[in-house]
C-alpha positions in Angstrom: 11.7 -10.1 -24.1 9.9 -6.9 -23.1 7.6 -6.8 -20.0 4.4 -6.5 -22.1 5.4 -9.5 -24.1 5.8 -11.5 -20.9 2.5 -10.2 -19.6 0.7 -11.4 -22.8 2.0 -14.9 -22.2 1.0 -14.8 -18.5 -2.4 -13.4 -19.3 -3.1 -16.2 -21.7 -2.6 -18.7 -18.9 -4.2 -17.1 -15.9 -7.9 -16.5 -16.8 -9.0 -19.0 -14.2 -6.7 -17.9 -11.4 -6.6 -15.0 -9.0 -3.7 -12.8 -10.1 -2.1 -10.2 -7.8 -0.1 -7.6 -9.7 2.5 -5.3 -8.5 2.1 -1.5 -9.0 3.0 0.9 -11.7 3.9 -0.2 -15.2 3.2 -3.9 -14.5 -0.4 -3.2 -13.6 -0.9 -0.7 -16.4 0.6 -3.0 -19.0 -1.4 -6.0 -17.8 -4.6 -4.0 -17.8 -3.8 -3.0 -21.4 -3.2 -6.6 -22.4 -6.2 -8.1 -20.6 -8.1 -6.2 -17.9 -10.1 -8.9 -16.0 -11.9 -9.1 -12.7 -9.5 -11.8 -11.5 -6.7 -9.2 -11.5 -6.0 -7.4 -8.3 -3.8 -4.4 -9.3 -1.9 -3.1 -6.2 -1.7 0.5 -7.3 0.7 2.5 -5.2 1.5 -0.5 -3.0 5.1 -1.3 -4.0 6.5 -4.3 -2.2 3.2 -5.9 -1.2 2.2 -8.1 -4.1 3.9 -11.2 -2.6 2.5 -10.6 0.8 -1.0 -10.1 -0.4 -0.8 -13.2 -2.6 0.7 -15.3 0.3 -2.3 -14.3 2.4 -4.8 -15.2 -0.4 -3.0 -18.5 -1.0 -3.2 -19.4 2.6 -6.8 -18.4 2.9 -7.7 -20.5 -0.2 -5.8 -23.6 1.0 -9.1 -25.6 1.0 -10.9 -23.7 -1.7 -11.5 -24.9 -5.3 -8.9 -22.5 -6.7 -5.8 -24.3 -8.0 -3.3 -21.5 -8.0 -2.7 -17.9 -6.8 -0.4 -16.1 -9.3 1.6 -13.1 -8.4 3.2 -10.9 -10.9 6.1 -9.0 -9.2 9.0 -6.8 -10.3 12.5 -7.0 -8.9 12.4 -3.5 -7.5 9.1 -4.2 -5.7 10.4 -7.5 -4.4 13.5 -5.8 -3.1 11.2 -3.4 -1.2 9.9 -6.4 0.8 12.2 -9.4 0.4 10.9 -11.0 3.6 8.1 -12.5 1.5 10.6 -15.1 0.4 11.5 -16.6 3.8 7.9 -16.1 4.9 6.7 -18.1 1.9 9.4 -20.7 2.4 8.4 -21.1 6.0 4.6 -21.1 5.6 4.7 -23.1 2.4 1.4 -22.1 0.7 0.9 -24.8 -1.8 -1.1 -22.7 -4.2 1.4 -19.7 -4.4 3.2 -19.0 -7.6 5.3 -15.8 -7.8 6.4 -14.7 -11.3 9.2 -12.2 -11.0 9.7 -10.0 -14.0 13.3 -9.0 -13.4 14.5 -6.1 -15.6 17.2 -5.0 -13.1 15.9 -1.4 -12.8 13.3 0.7 -11.2 11.2 1.6 -14.3 9.4 4.5 -12.6 12.6 6.3 -11.7 14.5 6.7 -15.0 15.7 3.1 -14.9 17.9 3.4 -11.9 19.5 0.0 -11.2 18.1 -2.4 -8.6 20.3 -4.7 -6.5 19.1 -7.5 -8.9 22.1 -6.9 -11.1 24.3 -8.4 -8.4 21.9 -10.3 -6.2 20.2 -13.3 -7.9 16.7 -13.2 -6.6 16.0 -16.7 -7.9 18.9 -18.0 -5.7 17.4 -16.0 -2.8 14.1 -17.7 -3.3 15.7 -21.2 -3.5 17.7 -20.5 -0.3 14.3 -19.6 1.3 12.8 -23.0 0.4 10.9 -22.2 -2.9 10.9 -24.3 -6.0 12.6 -22.1 -8.6 12.3 -22.1 -12.4 13.8 -19.6 -14.8 13.0 -18.1 -18.2 14.7 -15.5 -20.4 12.7 -15.7 -23.6 9.1 -16.1 -24.7 9.2 -19.8 -25.5 10.9 -20.7 -22.3 8.5 -18.6 -20.3 5.5 -20.4 -21.9 7.0 -23.8 -21.1 8.2 -23.0 -17.5 5.0 -21.2 -16.6 2.9 -24.2 -17.7 5.2 -26.4 -15.5 5.1 -24.0 -12.6 1.3 -24.0 -12.6 1.3 -27.8 -12.1 3.8 -27.7 -9.2 2.9 -27.5 -5.5 4.2 -24.3 -4.0 5.6 -22.1 -3.1 6.9 -21.7 -6.7 9.1 -18.8 -7.9 9.5 -18.3 -11.7 12.4 -15.9 -12.3 11.9 -14.2 -15.7 14.7 -12.0 -17.0 13.2 -9.2 -19.2 14.5 -6.1 -21.0 14.4 -2.8 -19.2 11.8 -0.3 -20.3 8.1 0.3 -20.2 5.8 -0.2 -23.1 4.8 3.1 -24.9 1.3 4.2 -25.4 -0.1 2.3 -22.5 -2.8 4.4 -20.7 -2.7 5.1 -17.0 -4.8 2.8 -14.8 -7.0 5.4 -13.2 -9.8 3.2 -11.8 -10.5 3.7 -8.1 -8.5 1.0 -6.2 -11.6 0.3 -4.0 -13.6 -0.5 -7.1 -10.8 -2.8 -8.5 -10.6 -4.5 -5.1 -14.3 -5.1 -4.9 -14.4 -6.4 -8.5 -11.6 -8.9 -7.5 -13.4 -9.8 -4.3 -16.6 -10.5 -6.1 -14.8 -12.6 -8.7 -13.1 -14.6 -6.0 -16.3 -15.1 -4.0 -18.0 -16.5 -7.1 -15.1 -18.9 -7.7 -15.0 -20.2 -4.2 -18.7 -20.1 -3.3 -18.2 -17.3 -0.7 -20.5 -14.3 -0.3 -20.1 -10.7 0.6 
């Protein structure tokens, strides 16, 4: 399964949830699949999707938002692996991290990550997360639906093929505008104001 195929499945099930997306190809491809105001694209912020989503999930603990979904890559998670023990310790019930693990840094000519020898799902489990796994589209659909119903933190480890989708335009929108759009969407969902 290619990343863009996994993103199509995730986009179909996340219209009502805040979605924090890691940088580079993941953000570009998700925007090409479904650019929505509930997507917070972390452009040029490698390693921070899990941390940002943890903060949002903790802040929304009593809000009428069922789940905070994070779309992360293995290279990005390895830039900031402390999000796993932090999430395991703080236990944000609404947090769901979907790791799209292709075993490479896609922006650097597919240089391998440590994920080829370090099982990031096992690392999440050792840190206290509920862990599910998927390697194909049908399993991803089923496991993602189950993960959305669980109390977190939940870690869905998805193995995907290396490589970026071709013909996907760059995401050139100002990050401040994207952040404001996400903030406005979240405020409308939670009854908050500016």
